[in-house]
N, CA, C and O atoms as a Tripos MOL2 file, in Angstrom:
@<TRIPOS>MOLECULE
protein
  296   295    74     0     0
PROTEIN
NO_CHARGES

@<TRIPOS>ATOM
      1 N          75.5310   91.2960   93.9780 N.3       1 MET1
      2 CA         74.3540   91.0340   94.2830 C.3       1 MET1
      3 C          73.9340   92.6370   94.8520 C.2       1 MET1
      4 O          74.6040   93.4670   95.4660 O.2       1 MET1
      5 N          72.7600   92.6520   94.4370 N.am      2 LYS2
      6 CA         72.2200   94.2950   95.1660 C.3       2 LYS2
      7 C          70.5410   93.7700   95.4830 C.2       2 LYS2
      8 O          69.8080   93.0130   94.8460 O.2       2 LYS2
      9 N          70.3140   94.6040   96.8550 N.am      3 LYS3
     10 CA         69.1510   94.4800   97.1280 C.3       3 LYS3
     11 C          68.3780   95.6530   97.6600 C.2       3 LYS3
     12 O          68.9030   96.4060   98.4810 O.2       3 LYS3
     13 N          67.3980   95.8030   97.3130 N.am      4 LEU4
     14 CA         66.8960   97.0650   97.7820 C.3       4 LEU4
     15 C          65.8370   96.9080   98.8190 C.2       4 LEU4
     16 O          64.8760   96.2230   98.4700 O.2       4 LEU4
     17 N          65.8140   97.5580  100.3930 N.am      5 LEU5
     18 CA         65.0370   97.3740  101.2900 C.3       5 LEU5
     19 C          64.3240   98.9040  101.3970 C.2       5 LEU5
     20 O          64.9350   99.9660  101.2760 O.2       5 LEU5
     21 N          62.7700   98.7370  101.6750 N.am      6 VAL6
     22 CA         62.1980   99.9190  101.7110 C.3       6 VAL6
     23 C          61.4380   99.3990  102.9670 C.2       6 VAL6
     24 O          60.8840   98.3070  103.0960 O.2       6 VAL6
     25 N          61.5610  100.7130  104.1270 N.am      7 THR7
     26 CA         61.1370  100.0070  105.2610 C.3       7 THR7
     27 C          60.6450  101.8150  105.9630 C.2       7 THR7
     28 O          61.4810  102.7090  105.8360 O.2       7 THR7
     29 N          59.4520  102.0880  106.5600 N.am      8 GLU8
     30 CA         59.3000  102.9530  107.1670 C.3       8 GLU8
     31 C          60.1400  103.5170  108.4260 C.2       8 GLU8
     32 O          60.1000  104.6860  108.8100 O.2       8 GLU8
     33 N          61.0430  102.3010  109.1030 N.am      9 GLN9
     34 CA         61.9690  102.4860  109.7600 C.3       9 GLN9
     35 C          63.6040  102.5840  109.6320 C.2       9 GLN9
     36 O          64.1170  102.2580  108.5610 O.2       9 GLN9
     37 N          64.3220  102.9780  110.5910 N.am     10 GLU10
     38 CA         65.3200  103.3190  110.2190 C.3      10 GLU10
     39 C          66.6280  101.9760  110.0370 C.2      10 GLU10
     40 O          66.5230  101.2280  111.0090 O.2      10 GLU10
     41 N          67.2730  101.7150  109.4990 N.am     11 ILE11
     42 CA         68.0470  100.3700  109.4620 C.3      11 ILE11
     43 C          69.2290  100.9290  110.5310 C.2      11 ILE11
     44 O          70.1020  101.7930  110.4500 O.2      11 ILE11
     45 N          68.9040  100.2190  111.3110 N.am     12 THR12
     46 CA         70.5510   99.9010  112.1790 C.3      12 THR12
     47 C          71.5250   98.8750  111.7940 C.2      12 THR12
     48 O          72.7210   99.1290  111.9350 O.2      12 THR12
     49 N          71.2170   97.9510  111.4100 N.am     13 GLY13
     50 CA         72.2660   96.9320  111.0840 C.3      13 GLY13
     51 C          72.1000   95.9200  109.9440 C.2      13 GLY13
     52 O          71.0740   95.2540  109.8070 O.2      13 GLY13
     53 N          73.1280   95.8420  109.1640 N.am     14 VAL14
     54 CA         72.9680   94.1980  108.2690 C.3      14 VAL14
     55 C          74.1000   93.4280  108.4410 C.2      14 VAL14
     56 O          75.1270   94.0640  108.6800 O.2      14 VAL14
     57 N          74.2030   91.9430  108.3670 N.am     15 VAL15
     58 CA         75.2420   91.3280  108.2000 C.3      15 VAL15
     59 C          74.6190   90.3940  106.9950 C.2      15 VAL15
     60 O          73.4430   90.0770  106.8180 O.2      15 VAL15
     61 N          75.7640   90.0610  106.2390 N.am     16 VAL16
     62 CA         75.5580   89.3660  104.8310 C.3      16 VAL16
     63 C          76.7200   88.3400  105.1840 C.2      16 VAL16
     64 O          77.9020   88.4340  105.5140 O.2      16 VAL16
     65 N          75.6490   87.1310  104.9140 N.am     17 ASP17
     66 CA         76.5700   86.0380  105.4210 C.3      17 ASP17
     67 C          77.1340   85.3430  106.6120 C.2      17 ASP17
     68 O          77.8500   84.3470  106.7190 O.2      17 ASP17
     69 N          76.7120   85.9920  107.2980 N.am     18 PRO18
     70 CA         76.6830   85.8970  108.7790 C.3      18 PRO18
     71 C          77.7380   84.4610  109.2610 C.2      18 PRO18
     72 O          78.8010   84.6540  109.8520 O.2      18 PRO18
     73 N          77.1710   82.8380  108.8470 N.am     19 LEU19
     74 CA         77.9770   82.2470  109.0560 C.3      19 LEU19
     75 C          79.5030   81.5990  107.8310 C.2      19 LEU19
     76 O          80.1120   80.5290  107.8430 O.2      19 LEU19
     77 N          79.6210   82.6260  107.0720 N.am     20 GLN20
     78 CA         80.4010   82.4390  106.3970 C.3      20 GLN20
     79 C          80.2200   81.2940  105.6960 C.2      20 GLN20
     80 O          80.9410   80.3310  105.9590 O.2      20 GLN20
     81 N          79.6140   81.2390  105.0780 N.am     21 GLU21
     82 CA         78.8760   79.9150  103.8360 C.3      21 GLU21
     83 C          79.2700   80.3000  102.3060 C.2      21 GLU21
     84 O          78.7180   79.6470  101.4210 O.2      21 GLU21
     85 N          79.9460   81.0480  102.0350 N.am     22 THR22
     86 CA         80.2330   81.6190  100.8000 C.3      22 THR22
     87 C          81.6270   81.6580  100.7440 C.2      22 THR22
     88 O          82.3760   81.7510  101.7160 O.2      22 THR22
     89 N          82.0150   81.5690   99.3260 N.am     23 ALA23
     90 CA         83.3970   81.7160   99.3350 C.3      23 ALA23
     91 C          83.5080   83.3000   98.8890 C.2      23 ALA23
     92 O          83.3160   83.6930   97.7380 O.2      23 ALA23
     93 N          83.9000   84.2500  100.1640 N.am     24 ASP24
     94 CA         83.8150   85.7330   99.7630 C.3      24 ASP24
     95 C          85.5600   86.6560  100.3480 C.2      24 ASP24
     96 O          86.0590   86.7180  101.4720 O.2      24 ASP24
     97 N          85.9770   87.1500   99.1980 N.am     25 VAL25
     98 CA         87.4060   87.0060   99.4720 C.3      25 VAL25
     99 C          87.6470   88.2620  100.4500 C.2      25 VAL25
    100 O          88.6890   88.6030  101.0110 O.2      25 VAL25
    101 N          86.1270   88.9570  100.4910 N.am     26 ASP26
    102 CA         86.6280   90.3200  101.0710 C.3      26 ASP26
    103 C          85.0080   90.7630  102.2200 C.2      26 ASP26
    104 O          83.9170   91.3250  102.1240 O.2      26 ASP26
    105 N          85.9550   89.9660  103.3320 N.am     27 ILE27
    106 CA         84.4570   90.0130  104.4210 C.3      27 ILE27
    107 C          84.2470   91.3000  105.1410 C.2      27 ILE27
    108 O          83.2400   91.3620  105.8470 O.2      27 ILE27
    109 N          85.1480   92.4910  105.0680 N.am     28 GLU28
    110 CA         85.3000   93.3010  105.3380 C.3      28 GLU28
    111 C          83.5660   94.5680  105.3970 C.2      28 GLU28
    112 O          83.0460   95.3740  106.1690 O.2      28 GLU28
    113 N          83.2780   93.8540  103.7650 N.am     29 ASN29
    114 CA         82.2290   94.2600  103.2580 C.3      29 ASN29
    115 C          80.6030   94.1660  103.4830 C.2      29 ASN29
    116 O          79.5880   94.5520  102.9020 O.2      29 ASN29
    117 N          81.0180   93.2810  104.9020 N.am     30 ASN30
    118 CA         79.4270   92.4200  105.0840 C.3      30 ASN30
    119 C          79.0140   92.9610  106.2220 C.2      30 ASN30
    120 O          78.5210   92.0920  106.9410 O.2      30 ASN30
    121 N          79.0020   93.7750  106.5890 N.am     31 PHE31
    122 CA         78.7280   94.4860  107.6890 C.3      31 PHE31
    123 C          78.1420   96.1680  107.2090 C.2      31 PHE31
    124 O          78.7130   96.8540  106.3610 O.2      31 PHE31
    125 N          76.9890   96.5570  107.9150 N.am     32 TYR32
    126 CA         76.6830   97.5940  107.7000 C.3      32 TYR32
    127 C          76.1870   97.9170  109.1630 C.2      32 TYR32
    128 O          75.0360   97.4890  109.2420 O.2      32 TYR32
    129 N          76.4690   98.3340  110.0230 N.am     33 PRO33
    130 CA         77.4240   99.4730  109.7530 C.3      33 PRO33
    131 C          78.7760   99.0500  109.8830 C.2      33 PRO33
    132 O          79.0460   98.1010  110.6190 O.2      33 PRO33
    133 N          80.1090   99.9700  108.9110 N.am     34 ARG34
    134 CA         81.0860   98.7750  108.9330 C.3      34 ARG34
    135 C          81.8370   98.2910  110.2250 C.2      34 ARG34
    136 O          81.9350   99.0040  111.2240 O.2      34 ARG34
    137 N          82.2040   97.4060  110.1580 N.am     35 ARG35
    138 CA         83.0140   96.4770  111.5390 C.3      35 ARG35
    139 C          84.5810   96.5790  110.8470 C.2      35 ARG35
    140 O          84.9210   96.6480  109.6660 O.2      35 ARG35
    141 N          85.3670   96.5570  112.0910 N.am     36 ILE36
    142 CA         86.7300   95.7820  112.0230 C.3      36 ILE36
    143 C          86.8180   94.6450  111.9420 C.2      36 ILE36
    144 O          86.2770   94.3720  113.0140 O.2      36 ILE36
    145 N          87.0820   93.6700  111.5070 N.am     37 ILE37
    146 CA         87.9270   92.5250  110.8060 C.3      37 ILE37
    147 C          88.8050   92.3040  111.4000 C.2      37 ILE37
    148 O          89.5360   93.2480  111.1000 O.2      37 ILE37
    149 N          89.7510   91.2520  112.6160 N.am     38 PRO38
    150 CA         90.8760   91.2330  112.7230 C.3      38 PRO38
    151 C          91.3160   90.4050  111.6130 C.2      38 PRO38
    152 O          90.5210   89.6370  111.0720 O.2      38 PRO38
    153 N          92.8100   90.5280  111.1440 N.am     39 SER39
    154 CA         93.7050   89.8650  110.2770 C.3      39 SER39
    155 C          93.5660   88.1580  110.7580 C.2      39 SER39
    156 O          93.1430   87.6690  111.8050 O.2      39 SER39
    157 N          94.0390   87.6050  109.6780 N.am     40 ARG40
    158 CA         94.0510   85.9850  110.3380 C.3      40 ARG40
    159 C          95.2390   86.0360  111.3970 C.2      40 ARG40
    160 O          95.0560   85.3040  112.3690 O.2      40 ARG40
    161 N          96.6470   86.9040  111.3840 N.am     41 ILE41
    162 CA         97.6660   86.9790  111.7340 C.3      41 ILE41
    163 C          97.0820   87.6590  113.0820 C.2      41 ILE41
    164 O          97.4400   87.0820  114.1090 O.2      41 ILE41
    165 N          96.1870   88.8630  113.2700 N.am     42 GLU42
    166 CA         95.6250   89.1970  114.5530 C.3      42 GLU42
    167 C          95.0410   88.0380  115.6740 C.2      42 GLU42
    168 O          95.2410   87.8250  116.8700 O.2      42 GLU42
    169 N          94.1170   87.3430  114.4860 N.am     43 SER43
    170 CA         93.4350   86.3610  115.1210 C.3      43 SER43
    171 C          93.9150   85.0890  115.5580 C.2      43 SER43
    172 O          93.3410   84.3110  116.3200 O.2      43 SER43
    173 N          95.1220   84.9410  114.9530 N.am     44 PHE44
    174 CA         95.8880   83.8300  115.5450 C.3      44 PHE44
    175 C          96.9540   84.1430  116.5270 C.2      44 PHE44
    176 O          97.6910   83.2360  116.9140 O.2      44 PHE44
    177 N          97.0730   85.1840  116.8990 N.am     45 LYS45
    178 CA         97.7770   85.9820  118.0840 C.3      45 LYS45
    179 C          97.1780   86.2040  119.3710 C.2      45 LYS45
    180 O          97.6020   86.2620  120.5260 O.2      45 LYS45
    181 N          95.9980   86.3170  118.7800 N.am     46 SER46
    182 CA         95.0870   86.6900  119.5750 C.3      46 SER46
    183 C          94.5990   85.6930  120.7010 C.2      46 SER46
    184 O          94.2310   84.5390  120.4840 O.2      46 SER46
    185 N          94.6590   86.4050  122.1310 N.am     47 GLU47
    186 CA         94.1230   84.8210  123.4510 C.3      47 GLU47
    187 C          92.8860   84.7400  123.1190 C.2      47 GLU47
    188 O          92.1600   85.6690  122.7630 O.2      47 GLU47
    189 N          92.5690   83.4070  123.2500 N.am     48 GLY48
    190 CA         90.8610   82.7220  124.0110 C.3      48 GLY48
    191 C          90.2780   82.6670  122.1370 C.2      48 GLY48
    192 O          89.9550   81.6150  121.5840 O.2      48 GLY48
    193 N          90.2680   83.9710  121.4890 N.am     49 GLY49
    194 CA         89.4780   83.2680  120.3310 C.3      49 GLY49
    195 C          87.9540   82.7710  120.1020 C.2      49 GLY49
    196 O          87.1020   83.2650  120.8400 O.2      49 GLY49
    197 N          87.6610   82.0750  119.3840 N.am     50 GLY50
    198 CA         86.2340   81.6710  119.4830 C.3      50 GLY50
    199 C          84.9500   82.2880  118.2880 C.2      50 GLY50
    200 O          85.3880   83.1690  117.5490 O.2      50 GLY50
    201 N          84.1230   82.0740  118.1600 N.am     51 GLY51
    202 CA         83.3240   82.7570  117.1880 C.3      51 GLY51
    203 C          83.6000   82.1860  115.6600 C.2      51 GLY51
    204 O          84.4630   81.4310  115.2120 O.2      51 GLY51
    205 N          82.7110   82.7400  115.1800 N.am     52 LEU52
    206 CA         83.0660   82.1800  113.7440 C.3      52 LEU52
    207 C          84.2440   83.3340  113.0490 C.2      52 LEU52
    208 O          85.2710   83.0920  112.4140 O.2      52 LEU52
    209 N          83.7150   84.4810  113.4030 N.am     53 ILE53
    210 CA         84.9460   85.5500  113.0270 C.3      53 ILE53
    211 C          86.2180   84.8650  113.0930 C.2      53 ILE53
    212 O          86.8380   84.5030  112.0930 O.2      53 ILE53
    213 N          86.7320   84.6300  114.7170 N.am     54 ASN54
    214 CA         88.1720   84.4050  115.0760 C.3      54 ASN54
    215 C          88.3970   83.1670  114.5410 C.2      54 ASN54
    216 O          89.5890   82.8670  114.6030 O.2      54 ASN54
    217 N          87.4770   82.0700  113.8790 N.am     55 ARG55
    218 CA         87.9020   80.5570  113.7310 C.3      55 ARG55
    219 C          88.8330   80.7530  112.4760 C.2      55 ARG55
    220 O          88.7670   81.5250  111.5190 O.2      55 ARG55
    221 N          89.6680   79.8280  112.8130 N.am     56 ASP56
    222 CA         90.8860   79.5950  111.6120 C.3      56 ASP56
    223 C          89.8100   78.7470  110.5460 C.2      56 ASP56
    224 O          89.4190   77.6110  110.8170 O.2      56 ASP56
    225 N          89.4850   79.3300  109.5600 N.am     57 ILE57
    226 CA         88.7660   78.0400  108.5540 C.3      57 ILE57
    227 C          89.3580   76.8940  107.8310 C.2      57 ILE57
    228 O          88.8780   75.8480  107.3940 O.2      57 ILE57
    229 N          91.0080   77.6010  107.8380 N.am     58 MET58
    230 CA         91.8420   76.2250  107.0150 C.3      58 MET58
    231 C          91.7730   75.2840  108.1610 C.2      58 MET58
    232 O          91.3930   74.1830  107.7640 O.2      58 MET58
    233 N          92.0270   75.3190  109.5790 N.am     59 GLN59
    234 CA         91.2200   74.3570  110.1640 C.3      59 GLN59
    235 C          90.2460   72.7660  109.9440 C.2      59 GLN59
    236 O          90.6010   71.5870  109.9480 O.2      59 GLN59
    237 N          89.1100   73.3330  109.7920 N.am     60 ASP60
    238 CA         88.2890   72.6630  109.2390 C.3      60 ASP60
    239 C          88.6280   71.5080  108.3980 C.2      60 ASP60
    240 O          88.0600   70.4160  108.4160 O.2      60 ASP60
    241 N          89.8820   71.9650  107.4610 N.am     61 ILE61
    242 CA         90.1390   70.7710  106.4770 C.3      61 ILE61
    243 C          90.8140   69.3440  107.4210 C.2      61 ILE61
    244 O          90.9090   68.2420  106.8810 O.2      61 ILE61
    245 N          91.1560   69.5350  108.5750 N.am     62 LYS62
    246 CA         92.0190   68.8600  108.9230 C.3      62 LYS62
    247 C          90.8820   68.0010  109.8890 C.2      62 LYS62
    248 O          91.2490   66.9330  110.3800 O.2      62 LYS62
    249 N          89.7130   68.4250  110.1020 N.am     63 ALA63
    250 CA         88.7380   67.5140  111.1070 C.3      63 ALA63
    251 C          88.2180   66.5320  110.3000 C.2      63 ALA63
    252 O          87.9650   66.5870  109.0960 O.2      63 ALA63
    253 N          88.0730   65.5680  111.1300 N.am     64 GLU64
    254 CA         87.6030   64.1100  110.5150 C.3      64 GLU64
    255 C          86.1900   63.9020  110.6320 C.2      64 GLU64
    256 O          85.6430   63.7540  111.7250 O.2      64 GLU64
    257 N          85.3790   63.8830  109.1620 N.am     65 LEU65
    258 CA         84.4120   63.6720  108.7040 C.3      65 LEU65
    259 C          83.4450   62.6600  109.4390 C.2      65 LEU65
    260 O          84.1670   61.6870  109.6580 O.2      65 LEU65
    261 N          82.2150   62.3930  109.9200 N.am     66 ASP66
    262 CA         81.4900   61.0040  110.1120 C.3      66 ASP66
    263 C          81.3000   60.5140  108.6860 C.2      66 ASP66
    264 O          81.2350   61.3630  107.7970 O.2      66 ASP66
    265 N          81.2070   59.2770  108.3960 N.am     67 THR67
    266 CA         80.7620   58.6500  107.3700 C.3      67 THR67
    267 C          80.3750   57.4970  107.6440 C.2      67 THR67
    268 O          80.8370   56.7040  108.4640 O.2      67 THR67
    269 N          79.0570   57.3440  106.5810 N.am     68 ASP68
    270 CA         78.1290   56.0760  106.9450 C.3      68 ASP68
    271 C          78.4950   54.9250  107.2310 C.2      68 ASP68
    272 O          77.6900   54.1950  107.8080 O.2      68 ASP68
    273 N          79.9190   54.4020  106.8820 N.am     69 ASP69
    274 CA         80.8550   53.3700  107.5590 C.3      69 ASP69
    275 C          81.2540   53.3980  108.4700 C.2      69 ASP69
    276 O          82.0640   52.4800  108.5940 O.2      69 ASP69
    277 N          81.1180   54.3070  109.7880 N.am     70 GLU70
    278 CA         81.3240   54.5530  110.6330 C.3      70 GLU70
    279 C          79.8540   54.4420  111.3510 C.2      70 GLU70
    280 O          79.9930   54.3500  112.5700 O.2      70 GLU70
    281 N          78.8070   54.4290  111.0310 N.am     71 GLU71
    282 CA         77.2780   54.2470  111.8960 C.3      71 GLU71
    283 C          77.2330   52.9440  111.6180 C.2      71 GLU71
    284 O          76.7000   52.2190  112.4580 O.2      71 GLU71
    285 N          77.6840   52.4450  110.5930 N.am     72 ASP72
    286 CA         77.2250   50.6890  110.5740 C.3      72 ASP72
    287 C          78.1910   50.0520  111.3130 C.2      72 ASP72
    288 O          77.9180   48.8530  111.3750 O.2      72 ASP72
    289 N          79.3960   50.3810  112.0140 N.am     73 GLU73
    290 CA         80.1460   49.6310  112.3090 C.3      73 GLU73
    291 C          79.7140   49.7400  114.1810 C.2      73 GLU73
    292 O          79.9710   48.8310  114.9720 O.2      73 GLU73
    293 N          79.0120   51.0900  114.5710 N.am     74 GLU74
    294 CA         78.5530   50.6910  115.6180 C.3      74 GLU74
    295 C          77.2280   50.0600  116.1750 C.2      74 GLU74
    296 O          77.1360   49.7720  117.3680 O.2      74 GLU74
@<TRIPOS>BOND
     1     1     2 1
     2     2     3 1
     3     3     4 2
     4     3     5 am
     5     5     6 1
     6     6     7 1
     7     7     8 2
     8     7     9 am
     9     9    10 1
    10    10    11 1
    11    11    12 2
    12    11    13 am
    13    13    14 1
    14    14    15 1
    15    15    16 2
    16    15    17 am
    17    17    18 1
    18    18    19 1
    19    19    20 2
    20    19    21 am
    21    21    22 1
    22    22    23 1
    23    23    24 2
    24    23    25 am
    25    25    26 1
    26    26    27 1
    27    27    28 2
    28    27    29 am
    29    29    30 1
    30    30    31 1
    31    31    32 2
    32    31    33 am
    33    33    34 1
    34    34    35 1
    35    35    36 2
    36    35    37 am
    37    37    38 1
    38    38    39 1
    39    39    40 2
    40    39    41 am
    41    41    42 1
    42    42    43 1
    43    43    44 2
    44    43    45 am
    45    45    46 1
    46    46    47 1
    47    47    48 2
    48    47    49 am
    49    49    50 1
    50    50    51 1
    51    51    52 2
    52    51    53 am
    53    53    54 1
    54    54    55 1
    55    55    56 2
    56    55    57 am
    57    57    58 1
    58    58    59 1
    59    59    60 2
    60    59    61 am
    61    61    62 1
    62    62    63 1
    63    63    64 2
    64    63    65 am
    65    65    66 1
    66    66    67 1
    67    67    68 2
    68    67    69 am
    69    69    70 1
    70    70    71 1
    71    71    72 2
    72    71    73 am
    73    73    74 1
    74    74    75 1
    75    75    76 2
    76    75    77 am
    77    77    78 1
    78    78    79 1
    79    79    80 2
    80    79    81 am
    81    81    82 1
    82    82    83 1
    83    83    84 2
    84    83    85 am
    85    85    86 1
    86    86    87 1
    87    87    88 2
    88    87    89 am
    89    89    90 1
    90    90    91 1
    91    91    92 2
    92    91    93 am
    93    93    94 1
    94    94    95 1
    95    95    96 2
    96    95    97 am
    97    97    98 1
    98    98    99 1
    99    99   100 2
   100    99   101 am
   101   101   102 1
   102   102   103 1
   103   103   104 2
   104   103   105 am
   105   105   106 1
   106   106   107 1
   107   107   108 2
   108   107   109 am
   109   109   110 1
   110   110   111 1
   111   111   112 2
   112   111   113 am
   113   113   114 1
   114   114   115 1
   115   115   116 2
   116   115   117 am
   117   117   118 1
   118   118   119 1
   119   119   120 2
   120   119   121 am
   121   121   122 1
   122   122   123 1
   123   123   124 2
   124   123   125 am
   125   125   126 1
   126   126   127 1
   127   127   128 2
   128   127   129 am
   129   129   130 1
   130   130   131 1
   131   131   132 2
   132   131   133 am
   133   133   134 1
   134   134   135 1
   135   135   136 2
   136   135   137 am
   137   137   138 1
   138   138   139 1
   139   139   140 2
   140   139   141 am
   141   141   142 1
   142   142   143 1
   143   143   144 2
   144   143   145 am
   145   145   146 1
   146   146   147 1
   147   147   148 2
   148   147   149 am
   149   149   150 1
   150   150   151 1
   151   151   152 2
   152   151   153 am
   153   153   154 1
   154   154   155 1
   155   155   156 2
   156   155   157 am
   157   157   158 1
   158   158   159 1
   159   159   160 2
   160   159   161 am
   161   161   162 1
   162   162   163 1
   163   163   164 2
   164   163   165 am
   165   165   166 1
   166   166   167 1
   167   167   168 2
   168   167   169 am
   169   169   170 1
   170   170   171 1
   171   171   172 2
   172   171   173 am
   173   173   174 1
   174   174   175 1
   175   175   176 2
   176   175   177 am
   177   177   178 1
   178   178   179 1
   179   179   180 2
   180   179   181 am
   181   181   182 1
   182   182   183 1
   183   183   184 2
   184   183   185 am
   185   185   186 1
   186   186   187 1
   187   187   188 2
   188   187   189 am
   189   189   190 1
   190   190   191 1
   191   191   192 2
   192   191   193 am
   193   193   194 1
   194   194   195 1
   195   195   196 2
   196   195   197 am
   197   197   198 1
   198   198   199 1
   199   199   200 2
   200   199   201 am
   201   201   202 1
   202   202   203 1
   203   203   204 2
   204   203   205 am
   205   205   206 1
   206   206   207 1
   207   207   208 2
   208   207   209 am
   209   209   210 1
   210   210   211 1
   211   211   212 2
   212   211   213 am
   213   213   214 1
   214   214   215 1
   215   215   216 2
   216   215   217 am
   217   217   218 1
   218   218   219 1
   219   219   220 2
   220   219   221 am
   221   221   222 1
   222   222   223 1
   223   223   224 2
   224   223   225 am
   225   225   226 1
   226   226   227 1
   227   227   228 2
   228   227   229 am
   229   229   230 1
   230   230   231 1
   231   231   232 2
   232   231   233 am
   233   233   234 1
   234   234   235 1
   235   235   236 2
   236   235   237 am
   237   237   238 1
   238   238   239 1
   239   239   240 2
   240   239   241 am
   241   241   242 1
   242   242   243 1
   243   243   244 2
   244   243   245 am
   245   245   246 1
   246   246   247 1
   247   247   248 2
   248   247   249 am
   249   249   250 1
   250   250   251 1
   251   251   252 2
   252   251   253 am
   253   253   254 1
   254   254   255 1
   255   255   256 2
   256   255   257 am
   257   257   258 1
   258   258   259 1
   259   259   260 2
   260   259   261 am
   261   261   262 1
   262   262   263 1
   263   263   264 2
   264   263   265 am
   265   265   266 1
   266   266   267 1
   267   267   268 2
   268   267   269 am
   269   269   270 1
   270   270   271 1
   271   271   272 2
   272   271   273 am
   273   273   274 1
   274   274   275 1
   275   275   276 2
   276   275   277 am
   277   277   278 1
   278   278   279 1
   279   279   280 2
   280   279   281 am
   281   281   282 1
   282   282   283 1
   283   283   284 2
   284   283   285 am
   285   285   286 1
   286   286   287 1
   287   287   288 2
   288   287   289 am
   289   289   290 1
   290   290   291 1
   291   291   292 2
   292   291   293 am
   293   293   294 1
   294   294   295 1
   295   295   296 2
@<TRIPOS>SUBSTRUCTURE
     1 MET1         2 RESIDUE 1 A MET
     2 LYS2         6 RESIDUE 1 A LYS
     3 LYS3        10 RESIDUE 1 A LYS
     4 LEU4        14 RESIDUE 1 A LEU
     5 LEU5        18 RESIDUE 1 A LEU
     6 VAL6        22 RESIDUE 1 A VAL
     7 THR7        26 RESIDUE 1 A THR
     8 GLU8        30 RESIDUE 1 A GLU
     9 GLN9        34 RESIDUE 1 A GLN
    10 GLU10       38 RESIDUE 1 A GLU
    11 ILE11       42 RESIDUE 1 A ILE
    12 THR12       46 RESIDUE 1 A THR
    13 GLY13       50 RESIDUE 1 A GLY
    14 VAL14       54 RESIDUE 1 A VAL
    15 VAL15       58 RESIDUE 1 A VAL
    16 VAL16       62 RESIDUE 1 A VAL
    17 ASP17       66 RESIDUE 1 A ASP
    18 PRO18       70 RESIDUE 1 A PRO
    19 LEU19       74 RESIDUE 1 A LEU
    20 GLN20       78 RESIDUE 1 A GLN
    21 GLU21       82 RESIDUE 1 A GLU
    22 THR22       86 RESIDUE 1 A THR
    23 ALA23       90 RESIDUE 1 A ALA
    24 ASP24       94 RESIDUE 1 A ASP
    25 VAL25       98 RESIDUE 1 A VAL
    26 ASP26      102 RESIDUE 1 A ASP
    27 ILE27      106 RESIDUE 1 A ILE
    28 GLU28      110 RESIDUE 1 A GLU
    29 ASN29      114 RESIDUE 1 A ASN
    30 ASN30      118 RESIDUE 1 A ASN
    31 PHE31      122 RESIDUE 1 A PHE
    32 TYR32      126 RESIDUE 1 A TYR
    33 PRO33      130 RESIDUE 1 A PRO
    34 ARG34      134 RESIDUE 1 A ARG
    35 ARG35      138 RESIDUE 1 A ARG
    36 ILE36      142 RESIDUE 1 A ILE
    37 ILE37      146 RESIDUE 1 A ILE
    38 PRO38      150 RESIDUE 1 A PRO
    39 SER39      154 RESIDUE 1 A SER
    40 ARG40      158 RESIDUE 1 A ARG
    41 ILE41      162 RESIDUE 1 A ILE
    42 GLU42      166 RESIDUE 1 A GLU
    43 SER43      170 RESIDUE 1 A SER
    44 PHE44      174 RESIDUE 1 A PHE
    45 LYS45      178 RESIDUE 1 A LYS
    46 SER46      182 RESIDUE 1 A SER
    47 GLU47      186 RESIDUE 1 A GLU
    48 GLY48      190 RESIDUE 1 A GLY
    49 GLY49      194 RESIDUE 1 A GLY
    50 GLY50      198 RESIDUE 1 A GLY
    51 GLY51      202 RESIDUE 1 A GLY
    52 LEU52      206 RESIDUE 1 A LEU
    53 ILE53      210 RESIDUE 1 A ILE
    54 ASN54      214 RESIDUE 1 A ASN
    55 ARG55      218 RESIDUE 1 A ARG
    56 ASP56      222 RESIDUE 1 A ASP
    57 ILE57      226 RESIDUE 1 A ILE
    58 MET58      230 RESIDUE 1 A MET
    59 GLN59      234 RESIDUE 1 A GLN
    60 ASP60      238 RESIDUE 1 A ASP
    61 ILE61      242 RESIDUE 1 A ILE
    62 LYS62      246 RESIDUE 1 A LYS
    63 ALA63      250 RESIDUE 1 A ALA
    64 GLU64      254 RESIDUE 1 A GLU
    65 LEU65      258 RESIDUE 1 A LEU
    66 ASP66      262 RESIDUE 1 A ASP
    67 THR67      266 RESIDUE 1 A THR
    68 ASP68      270 RESIDUE 1 A ASP
    69 ASP69      274 RESIDUE 1 A ASP
    70 GLU70      278 RESIDUE 1 A GLU
    71 GLU71      282 RESIDUE 1 A GLU
    72 ASP72      286 RESIDUE 1 A ASP
    73 GLU73      290 RESIDUE 1 A GLU
    74 GLU74      294 RESIDUE 1 A GLU
């Protein structure tokens, strides 16, 4: 995908897909100016964490989803 931005002002930054909603293999090219994104191993080893970039996306699979059946029981 390509976009052309025409503006009188200088562009200071661009973020593509900040909520990581698309299946993107290389998220390192989603930022201008370029940012260094920690690898999954570095994110795992770092203390604290938090935020969408440091989130372990594979943990989302384990999360239980609310269903209509559970709402009916309440």
